[in-house]
C-alpha positions as CSV (number, residue, x, y, z in Angstrom):
1,X,-42.2,-42.4,-63.1
2,X,-44.7,-42.4,-65.9
3,X,-42.3,-43.8,-68.5
4,X,-42.1,-47.6,-68.5
5,X,-40.0,-50.2,-70.4
6,X,-41.3,-52.9,-72.7
7,X,-39.8,-56.3,-73.4
8,X,-37.8,-55.1,-76.4
9,X,-36.0,-52.5,-74.3
10,X,-35.3,-55.1,-71.6
11,X,-33.9,-57.5,-74.2
12,X,-31.4,-54.9,-75.6
13,X,-30.4,-53.7,-72.1
14,X,-29.7,-57.1,-70.6
15,X,-27.9,-58.3,-73.8
16,X,-25.7,-55.2,-73.8
17,X,-24.7,-55.8,-70.2
18,X,-23.9,-59.5,-70.8
19,X,-21.7,-59.3,-73.9
20,X,-18.6,-57.4,-73.2
21,X,-14.9,-57.6,-72.9
22,X,-15.0,-61.2,-71.7
23,X,-15.9,-62.5,-75.1
24,X,-12.3,-62.1,-76.3
25,X,-10.9,-64.6,-73.8
26,X,-13.9,-66.9,-73.9
27,X,-12.6,-69.5,-76.5
28,X,-9.3,-69.8,-74.6
29,X,-11.1,-70.4,-71.3
30,X,-13.3,-73.1,-72.9
31,X,-10.2,-74.7,-74.4
32,X,-8.0,-74.4,-71.3
33,X,-10.5,-75.8,-68.8
34,X,-12.6,-78.2,-70.9
35,X,-10.3,-79.2,-73.7
36,X,-11.7,-80.6,-77.0
37,X,-15.2,-79.3,-77.8
38,X,-15.0,-77.2,-74.7
39,X,-17.6,-74.8,-76.2
40,X,-20.3,-77.4,-75.4
41,X,-20.0,-76.3,-71.8
42,X,-21.7,-73.0,-72.8
43,X,-24.9,-75.0,-73.3
44,X,-24.8,-76.0,-69.6
45,X,-23.9,-72.5,-68.5
46,X,-26.7,-70.9,-70.5
47,X,-29.2,-73.4,-69.1
48,X,-28.1,-72.5,-65.5
49,X,-28.4,-68.8,-66.2
50,X,-31.9,-69.4,-67.7
51,X,-32.9,-71.3,-64.5
52,X,-31.6,-68.4,-62.4
53,X,-33.7,-66.0,-64.5
54,X,-36.7,-68.2,-63.8
55,X,-36.1,-67.8,-60.1
56,X,-36.1,-64.1,-60.5
57,X,-39.4,-64.4,-62.4
58,X,-40.9,-66.3,-59.5
59,X,-40.0,-63.3,-57.3
60,X,-41.7,-60.9,-59.8
61,X,-44.9,-63.1,-59.8
62,X,-45.1,-63.6,-56.1
63,X,-44.4,-60.0,-55.2
64,X,-46.7,-58.6,-58.0
65,X,-43.8,-56.6,-59.4
66,X,-42.9,-55.0,-56.0
67,X,-39.5,-53.4,-55.6
68,X,-37.0,-55.9,-54.1
69,X,-35.8,-53.3,-51.7
70,X,-39.3,-52.9,-50.4
71,X,-39.6,-56.7,-49.9
72,X,-36.4,-56.9,-48.0
73,X,-37.2,-53.9,-45.8
74,X,-40.6,-55.4,-44.9
75,X,-39.0,-58.3,-43.1
76,X,-35.3,-57.8,-42.2
77,X,-33.8,-55.5,-39.5
78,X,-31.9,-52.5,-40.6
79,X,-28.5,-53.7,-39.5
80,X,-28.8,-56.8,-41.7
81,X,-30.2,-54.7,-44.6
82,X,-27.4,-52.1,-44.4
83,X,-24.7,-54.7,-44.3
84,X,-26.3,-56.5,-47.3
85,X,-26.6,-53.3,-49.3
86,X,-23.1,-52.2,-48.5
87,X,-21.5,-55.6,-49.5
88,X,-23.6,-56.0,-52.6
89,X,-23.1,-52.4,-53.6
90,X,-19.4,-52.4,-53.2
91,X,-19.0,-55.7,-55.1
92,X,-21.1,-54.4,-58.1
93,X,-19.3,-51.1,-58.2
94,X,-15.9,-52.7,-58.0
95,X,-16.9,-55.2,-60.7
96,X,-17.7,-52.2,-63.0
97,X,-14.4,-50.6,-62.4
98,X,-12.5,-53.9,-62.9
99,X,-14.3,-54.4,-66.2
100,X,-13.3,-50.9,-67.3
101,X,-9.7,-51.5,-66.2
102,X,-9.6,-54.8,-68.1
103,X,-10.9,-53.2,-71.3
104,X,-8.4,-50.3,-70.9
105,X,-5.4,-52.6,-70.4
106,X,-6.3,-54.8,-73.4
107,X,-6.8,-51.6,-75.5
108,X,-3.4,-50.3,-74.3
109,X,-1.6,-53.5,-75.2
110,X,-3.2,-53.6,-78.7
111,X,-3.1,-50.0,-79.7
112,X,-1.3,-47.6,-77.2
113,X,1.5,-49.5,-75.4
114,X,3.2,-46.3,-74.1
115,X,0.0,-44.6,-72.8
116,X,-1.0,-44.4,-69.2
117,X,-4.0,-46.8,-68.8
118,X,-5.5,-44.8,-65.9
119,X,-5.9,-41.8,-68.2
120,X,-8.2,-43.9,-70.5
121,X,-9.8,-45.3,-67.3
122,X,-10.6,-41.8,-66.1
123,X,-12.2,-40.9,-69.5
124,X,-14.4,-44.0,-69.5
125,X,-15.4,-43.5,-65.9
126,X,-16.3,-39.9,-66.6
127,X,-18.5,-41.0,-69.6
128,X,-20.1,-43.6,-67.4
129,X,-20.9,-41.0,-64.7
130,X,-22.3,-38.5,-67.1
131,X,-24.6,-41.2,-68.4
132,X,-25.7,-42.4,-64.9
133,X,-26.7,-39.0,-63.7
134,X,-29.0,-38.5,-66.7
135,X,-31.3,-41.2,-65.3
136,X,-32.2,-44.8,-65.9
137,X,-34.4,-44.2,-69.0
138,X,-31.6,-42.2,-70.7
139,X,-29.3,-45.2,-70.0
140,X,-31.8,-47.5,-71.7
141,X,-32.2,-45.2,-74.7
142,X,-28.4,-45.0,-75.0
143,X,-28.1,-48.8,-74.8
144,X,-30.6,-49.1,-77.7
145,X,-28.6,-46.7,-79.9
146,X,-25.4,-48.5,-79.0
147,X,-27.0,-51.9,-79.8
148,X,-27.7,-50.9,-83.4
149,X,-24.2,-49.3,-83.7
150,X,-22.6,-52.7,-82.9
151,X,-25.2,-55.0,-84.4
152,X,-23.1,-55.5,-87.5
153,X,-20.2,-57.0,-85.5
154,X,-22.3,-60.2,-85.0
155,X,-21.4,-61.1,-88.5
156,X,-17.7,-60.7,-88.3
157,X,-17.2,-64.5,-88.1
158,X,-18.6,-65.1,-91.6
159,X,-15.4,-64.4,-93.5
160,X,-13.7,-67.2,-91.5
161,X,-16.1,-70.0,-92.5
162,X,-13.9,-71.1,-95.5
163,X,-10.9,-71.4,-93.2
164,X,-12.4,-73.6,-90.6
165,X,-11.1,-77.2,-90.4
166,X,-13.9,-79.7,-89.5
167,X,-11.2,-82.2,-88.3
168,X,-10.7,-79.9,-85.3
169,X,-14.3,-80.6,-84.1
170,X,-13.3,-84.1,-82.9
171,X,-15.5,-86.7,-81.3
172,X,-13.6,-86.1,-78.0
173,X,-15.6,-84.3,-75.4
174,X,-13.9,-82.4,-72.6
175,X,-10.6,-84.2,-72.9
176,X,-7.3,-82.5,-72.0
177,X,-9.2,-80.1,-69.7
178,X,-8.5,-79.3,-66.1
179,X,-10.2,-77.8,-63.0
180,X,-13.7,-77.9,-64.5
181,X,-15.3,-76.1,-61.5
182,X,-13.0,-73.1,-62.0
183,X,-13.7,-73.2,-65.7
184,X,-17.4,-73.1,-65.0
185,X,-17.0,-70.0,-62.8
186,X,-14.9,-68.4,-65.5
187,X,-17.4,-69.1,-68.3
188,X,-20.4,-68.1,-66.1
189,X,-18.9,-64.7,-65.6
190,X,-19.5,-63.9,-69.3
191,X,-23.3,-64.5,-68.8
192,X,-23.6,-62.3,-65.7
193,X,-25.5,-59.1,-66.1
194,X,-29.0,-60.6,-66.2
195,X,-29.2,-60.6,-62.4
196,X,-29.6,-56.8,-62.6
197,X,-33.1,-57.3,-63.9
198,X,-34.1,-57.8,-60.2
199,X,-33.7,-54.0,-59.9
200,X,-35.8,-53.2,-62.9
201,X,-39.2,-54.2,-61.4
202,X,-40.4,-50.6,-60.8
203,X,-39.4,-49.6,-64.4
204,X,-41.3,-52.0,-66.5
205,X,-44.9,-52.2,-67.7
206,X,-47.0,-54.5,-65.5
207,X,-48.4,-56.5,-68.5
208,X,-45.2,-56.5,-70.5
209,X,-43.3,-59.7,-71.3
210,X,-40.6,-58.7,-69.0
211,X,-38.9,-62.1,-68.6
212,X,-39.4,-63.0,-72.2
213,X,-37.1,-60.2,-73.0
214,X,-34.5,-61.3,-70.3
215,X,-34.6,-64.9,-71.5
216,X,-34.3,-63.8,-75.1
217,X,-31.3,-61.6,-74.2
218,X,-29.6,-64.6,-72.5
219,X,-30.3,-66.8,-75.5
220,X,-28.9,-64.3,-78.0
221,X,-25.8,-63.8,-75.9
222,X,-25.4,-67.6,-75.8
223,X,-25.7,-67.8,-79.6
224,X,-23.0,-65.2,-80.0
225,X,-20.7,-66.9,-77.5
226,X,-21.2,-70.3,-79.2
227,X,-20.6,-68.9,-82.7
228,X,-17.4,-67.1,-81.6
229,X,-16.1,-70.3,-79.9
230,X,-17.1,-72.5,-82.9
231,X,-15.1,-70.2,-85.2
232,X,-12.1,-70.2,-82.9
233,X,-12.1,-73.9,-82.3
234,X,-12.3,-74.5,-86.0
235,X,-9.7,-71.9,-86.9
236,X,-7.1,-72.7,-84.2
237,X,-5.9,-76.0,-82.9
238,X,-6.6,-76.8,-79.2
239,X,-3.0,-76.1,-78.2
240,X,-3.0,-72.8,-80.0
241,X,-6.2,-71.7,-78.3
242,X,-4.7,-72.5,-74.9
243,X,-1.7,-70.3,-75.6
244,X,-3.4,-67.3,-77.2
245,X,-4.6,-65.0,-74.4
246,X,-7.3,-63.3,-76.5
247,X,-8.1,-65.5,-79.6
248,X,-10.8,-63.2,-80.8
249,X,-8.5,-60.2,-81.1
250,X,-6.0,-62.3,-83.0
251,X,-8.9,-63.3,-85.3
252,X,-9.8,-59.7,-85.9
253,X,-6.2,-59.1,-87.1
254,X,-7.0,-61.4,-90.1
255,X,-9.7,-59.0,-91.3
256,X,-8.2,-56.7,-93.9
257,X,-9.6,-53.6,-95.5
258,X,-7.8,-51.8,-98.4
259,X,-8.5,-48.4,-96.8
260,X,-7.7,-49.2,-93.1
261,X,-4.4,-50.4,-91.5
262,X,-4.7,-52.4,-88.2
263,X,-8.5,-52.8,-88.6
264,X,-8.6,-54.8,-85.4
265,X,-8.0,-51.6,-83.4
266,X,-11.0,-50.0,-85.0
267,X,-13.2,-53.0,-84.4
268,X,-12.0,-53.3,-80.8
269,X,-12.9,-49.7,-80.3
270,X,-16.6,-50.4,-81.1
271,X,-16.7,-52.8,-78.2
272,X,-16.5,-49.7,-75.9
273,X,-20.2,-49.2,-76.5
274,X,-21.0,-52.6,-74.9
275,X,-18.5,-52.2,-72.1
276,X,-19.8,-48.8,-71.3
277,X,-23.3,-50.1,-70.7
278,X,-22.0,-52.8,-68.5
279,X,-20.0,-50.3,-66.5
280,X,-22.9,-47.9,-66.2
281,X,-25.5,-50.5,-65.2
282,X,-23.3,-52.1,-62.5
283,X,-22.4,-48.6,-61.0
284,X,-26.1,-47.7,-61.3
285,X,-27.2,-50.8,-59.4
286,X,-24.5,-50.3,-56.8
287,X,-25.6,-46.7,-56.2
288,X,-29.2,-47.8,-55.8
289,X,-28.1,-50.2,-53.0
290,X,-26.1,-47.5,-51.2
291,X,-28.8,-45.0,-51.5
292,X,-31.1,-47.2,-49.4
293,X,-28.6,-46.6,-46.6
294,X,-28.3,-42.9,-47.1
295,X,-31.8,-42.0,-48.1
296,X,-31.3,-38.3,-47.8
297,X,-28.3,-38.2,-50.1
298,X,-28.7,-37.4,-53.8
299,X,-28.2,-40.2,-56.2
300,X,-25.6,-38.3,-58.3
301,X,-23.5,-37.7,-55.2
302,X,-23.7,-41.4,-54.1
303,X,-22.8,-42.5,-57.6
304,X,-19.8,-40.2,-57.7
305,X,-18.6,-41.4,-54.3
306,X,-18.9,-45.0,-55.3
307,X,-17.2,-44.6,-58.6
308,X,-14.4,-42.5,-57.1
309,X,-13.8,-45.1,-54.4
310,X,-13.6,-48.1,-56.8
311,X,-11.6,-46.0,-59.3
312,X,-8.9,-45.5,-56.7
313,X,-9.1,-49.2,-55.8
314,X,-8.6,-50.1,-59.4
315,X,-5.1,-48.5,-59.3
316,X,-3.9,-51.6,-57.2
317,X,-4.1,-54.3,-59.9
318,X,-1.8,-52.9,-62.5
319,X,-1.5,-55.7,-65.1
320,X,-4.0,-57.9,-66.9
321,X,-3.3,-61.0,-64.8
322,X,-3.9,-59.2,-61.6
323,X,-7.1,-57.6,-62.9
324,X,-8.3,-61.0,-64.1
325,X,-7.7,-62.5,-60.6
326,X,-9.6,-59.7,-58.9
327,X,-12.4,-59.9,-61.4
328,X,-12.6,-63.7,-60.9
329,X,-13.1,-63.1,-57.1
330,X,-15.8,-60.5,-57.8
331,X,-17.4,-63.1,-60.2
332,X,-17.7,-65.6,-57.3
333,X,-19.6,-63.0,-55.2
334,X,-21.8,-61.9,-58.1
335,X,-22.8,-65.4,-58.9
336,X,-23.6,-66.0,-55.3
337,X,-25.8,-62.8,-55.2
338,X,-27.6,-63.8,-58.4
339,X,-28.8,-67.0,-56.8
340,X,-29.0,-66.1,-53.1
341,X,-30.9,-62.9,-53.5
342,X,-33.9,-64.3,-55.4
343,X,-34.0,-67.4,-53.2
344,X,-34.0,-65.1,-50.1
345,X,-36.8,-63.0,-51.7
346,X,-38.8,-66.1,-52.5
347,X,-38.4,-67.2,-48.8
348,X,-39.6,-63.8,-47.5
349,X,-42.6,-63.7,-49.9
350,X,-43.5,-67.3,-49.0
351,X,-43.5,-66.4,-45.3
352,X,-45.6,-63.3,-45.9
353,X,-48.1,-65.3,-48.0
354,X,-48.3,-67.9,-45.3
355,X,-49.0,-65.1,-42.7
356,X,-51.7,-63.7,-45.0
357,X,-49.7,-60.5,-45.7
358,X,-49.8,-61.1,-49.5
359,X,-52.9,-61.3,-51.7
């Protein structure tokens, strides 16, 4: 493992994992659960995510960059470890398949209403598997290329600036909202992906600004989310935002090119680059967890088994509402892992330092 990542690679990878298909429903979620100026809640969510990243940084510092699997296995019995690896691995792999299914169903609704969504799902899963078996560094290189391919999409909101109505940014804060806790979980799901940096410890340079890259990725994702929500809150009324399922897709329909009909379909297709990296990294992380149980099995075989299993499970939710409910449950577990795993690691490392097992 001679090749190591620097902070720039980390920034691109984490950012590509974070920003995905969830961005299309983000303004509606903010409006539905937090009402007027609901986009302000993104500031709170981003701050919580930044604190969570800081917890992971503490693990990195206390363990001197040691692999988290090594830290866990130095303290916990195998039956606890294997149960933990299995639960976390299945959750991450299922999350990847549900993200793919959600993207496919949205794409089917907007472009190919008569097509079989599982056919698209199979193609995306196949692309993800072919990228996974090429190795982690190939995934990072692919994410860097994909990042520059979709970089221009960050400026799609500029044409709408003249159509924004400042009166819609009222002085009311979080009025006409509901179930704020549920809304927080929904919004937080769009920031997830940074927690996978826990698995990157062996792949980064020791003296690199590892967590500067992670925090910068979280900050850039936050700025993109805020800019999208600001455009939607100024372009639509609050009631319209609550009724439109994917406000960003409707916004894309307003973008016209003289040489392209239905430009939103082309623009939506470019999002596949981001979604693919999210799918690949969650399946990759899940396969790493399961490989710690079956140490003698090849990584490619484990990845294929995990992806095939969750691909079959993804047949069960057949419509967007069902996929959304499943993904919301998976988000609960993923948020729990993102906090409990580093806290547990800090506890183990603190005990080892107290016993004199750490320098």
